[in-house]
Each structure stands twice: as structure tokens, then as C-alpha cells.
C-alpha positions as CSV (number, residue, x, y, z in Angstrom):
1,X,0.0,0.0,0.0
2,X,1.4,3.4,-1.0
3,X,1.0,6.5,1.0
4,X,0.1,9.7,-0.7
5,X,2.5,12.5,0.3
6,X,0.6,15.5,1.8
7,X,0.5,18.5,-0.5
8,X,3.1,21.0,0.6
9,X,1.8,24.3,2.1
10,X,5.1,26.1,1.4
11,X,4.8,29.2,-0.8
12,X,7.1,32.1,-1.7
13,X,6.0,35.6,-0.4
14,X,7.4,39.1,-1.0
15,X,8.4,41.2,2.0
16,X,9.0,44.9,2.0
17,X,11.9,45.9,4.2
18,X,12.9,49.1,5.9
19,X,15.2,51.4,3.9
20,X,18.6,49.8,3.3
21,X,17.9,47.0,5.8
22,X,17.4,44.1,3.3
23,X,20.5,42.3,4.6
24,X,19.6,42.8,8.2
25,X,16.0,41.5,7.6
26,X,17.3,38.5,5.7
27,X,19.8,37.7,8.5
28,X,17.1,38.0,11.2
29,X,14.6,35.8,9.3
30,X,17.3,33.1,8.7
31,X,17.8,33.0,12.4
32,X,14.1,32.1,12.7
33,X,14.8,29.2,10.3
34,X,12.9,30.8,7.4
35,X,14.2,30.2,3.8
36,X,15.1,33.7,2.5
37,X,16.1,34.8,-1.0
38,X,17.6,38.2,-1.4
39,X,18.6,38.7,-5.1
40,X,21.8,40.6,-5.5
41,X,23.7,42.0,-8.4
42,X,27.4,43.0,-8.6
43,X,28.2,46.4,-10.0
44,X,31.5,48.2,-10.4
45,X,31.5,51.8,-9.1
46,X,34.1,54.5,-9.0
47,X,34.5,55.7,-5.4
48,X,37.2,58.4,-4.8
49,X,38.9,57.3,-8.1
50,X,39.0,53.6,-7.2
51,X,37.1,50.8,-8.9
52,X,35.0,49.1,-6.2
53,X,32.8,46.1,-6.9
54,X,29.7,46.2,-4.7
55,X,26.9,43.7,-4.3
56,X,23.6,45.5,-4.0
57,X,20.0,44.2,-3.8
58,X,18.4,43.7,-7.2
59,X,15.1,45.1,-5.8
60,X,15.7,47.9,-3.3
61,X,13.7,47.3,-0.1
62,X,12.3,43.8,-1.1
63,X,13.2,40.2,-0.4
64,X,11.5,36.8,-0.8
65,X,10.7,34.3,1.9
66,X,9.4,30.7,1.7
67,X,6.8,29.8,4.3
68,X,4.4,27.1,5.3
69,X,1.1,29.0,5.0
70,X,-0.6,26.9,7.7
71,X,2.1,26.6,10.4
72,X,3.7,30.1,10.4
73,X,3.5,32.8,13.0
74,X,2.9,35.7,10.7
75,X,3.1,38.2,13.6
76,X,6.7,37.3,14.4
77,X,7.7,37.8,10.8
78,X,6.0,41.2,10.6
79,X,7.8,42.3,13.8
80,X,11.3,41.1,12.7
81,X,14.0,43.7,12.6
82,X,14.3,45.3,9.2
83,X,10.9,44.0,8.0
84,X,8.3,46.6,7.1
85,X,5.4,44.5,5.8
86,X,4.2,41.7,3.5
87,X,3.3,42.8,0.0
88,X,-0.4,42.3,-0.2
89,X,-3.0,42.3,-3.0
90,X,-6.6,42.2,-1.8
91,X,-7.1,40.6,1.6
92,X,-3.8,38.9,2.4
93,X,-0.2,38.3,1.5
94,X,0.1,37.3,-2.1
95,X,2.2,34.3,-3.2
96,X,5.0,34.5,-5.7
97,X,5.3,31.8,-8.4
98,X,8.3,29.5,-7.8
99,X,9.3,29.9,-11.5
100,X,9.9,33.6,-10.9
101,X,12.2,32.8,-8.0
102,X,14.1,30.3,-10.1
103,X,14.6,32.9,-12.9
104,X,15.7,35.4,-10.4
105,X,18.3,32.9,-9.0
106,X,19.6,32.6,-12.6
107,X,19.9,36.4,-12.9
108,X,21.7,36.4,-9.5
109,X,24.6,34.4,-11.1
110,X,25.2,36.9,-13.9
111,X,28.6,38.6,-14.2
112,X,29.1,42.0,-12.7
113,X,28.2,45.2,-14.4
114,X,31.2,47.4,-15.2
115,X,31.1,51.2,-14.6
116,X,33.0,51.9,-17.8
117,X,33.0,49.7,-20.9
118,X,35.7,49.8,-23.6
119,X,34.6,52.2,-26.4
120,X,32.5,54.5,-24.2
121,X,33.1,58.2,-24.4
122,X,34.6,60.0,-21.4
123,X,35.5,63.5,-20.6
124,X,38.6,64.7,-18.7
125,X,37.3,66.8,-15.8
126,X,40.5,68.0,-14.2
127,X,44.2,68.4,-14.9
128,X,46.1,69.3,-18.1
129,X,43.5,67.8,-20.4
130,X,40.5,69.2,-18.7
131,X,37.4,69.5,-21.0
132,X,38.8,67.1,-23.7
133,X,36.9,64.1,-24.7
134,X,38.4,60.6,-25.1
135,X,37.4,57.0,-25.6
136,X,37.8,54.6,-22.6
137,X,40.0,51.6,-23.5
138,X,40.7,49.5,-20.4
139,X,41.4,49.6,-16.7
140,X,45.0,50.1,-15.6
141,X,44.8,48.7,-12.0
142,X,42.3,49.9,-9.4
143,X,42.9,53.7,-9.6
144,X,43.9,54.4,-13.3
145,X,42.4,53.8,-16.8
146,X,43.7,53.8,-20.3
147,X,42.0,56.2,-22.7
148,X,42.4,57.0,-26.4
149,X,42.6,60.8,-26.9
150,X,43.3,62.8,-30.0
151,X,46.2,65.2,-29.4
152,X,48.0,67.2,-32.2
153,X,45.9,65.3,-34.8
154,X,47.2,61.9,-33.6
155,X,45.5,59.3,-31.4
156,X,47.3,59.0,-28.1
157,X,47.0,56.0,-25.7
158,X,47.2,57.6,-22.2
159,X,47.0,56.2,-18.7
160,X,45.1,58.6,-16.5
161,X,43.8,58.7,-12.9
162,X,40.2,57.6,-12.6
163,X,39.3,60.7,-10.6
164,X,40.1,62.8,-13.7
165,X,37.6,61.2,-16.0
166,X,33.7,61.0,-16.1
167,X,31.5,59.0,-18.4
168,X,29.6,61.3,-20.9
């Protein structure tokens, strides 16, 4: 005789978090043994002339949690640090399709987004070449970049400090 497995009551839900507290809310929920998914993306930013790679939430102020709808203390989740509220449509928290979660997990594994891409136009904002336009070529370490600039009717390949250039 075979036993039928009971249908799972686990569903994905969307939570709104307090401003810039996505990671804190995720950590607190995981401590309550709740399955949390916070989609992140990597982006390269220029901070004080240095290339810094940062991981940031894909959806600012939102994260996904997987819950057993019948055996969950909803009040404890709502009162968790960093959590603002459940996203609701109508008269209760709405569920998120697991296929959406799966596709977001695939996006989560995408390569980082660069702040400057070879071939983009840049402008020198300070120094001897201030105001001149150039074409970004490649990174030269963390704090410098190679640019292609026309000087005296010839293309010049120049290494320049990242603080001196801005994307146009």
C-alpha cells in the first residue's frame, strides 16, 4: 500500500523591508529558520577614483521568503527587525510563483556590471587635459584607466587617474 504525500503548504512571499535593511532583515529571518532569497547584483563603481565592486539588492527594499502558510507565526515575521510588511494584493499576503524565484536565481549568477566599458566616451574633468573628450579603453589597475585621446591630430593612448575622467 502506498501512502500519498501531503501537498506542501510552502509558498514564496514578497516582503518589503525598511530602507537599506534588506540584509539585516534576511539575517534576522534566517535566524528564525525561514528560507530567505535576497537577489543581489554586482556592479562596479568609482569611489574616490578607485574601482570598487559592490553587491547590491536587485530590488531595493524587497526580499522573498518561503513559508508554510498553515504553520507560520505571521506576527513574528512582521515584527522582525528590518521588515516593514508583507506585500499584499486584496485581503492577504500574495504568493510568488516559484518559476519567478528560479529565474531570479539565474539572474543572481550573472557577471558584474562594469562602470566603464571599452569604447565609451569619457571627458577629462581636471588636470592638463580638462574638458577634452576621449574613448575609454581599459582599466589600468584599481585607480587608473587607459583612454584614447586625439592630441595634435594623432591618437594617443594615455594612462590617466580615474578621478580625472567622467562618463559622458
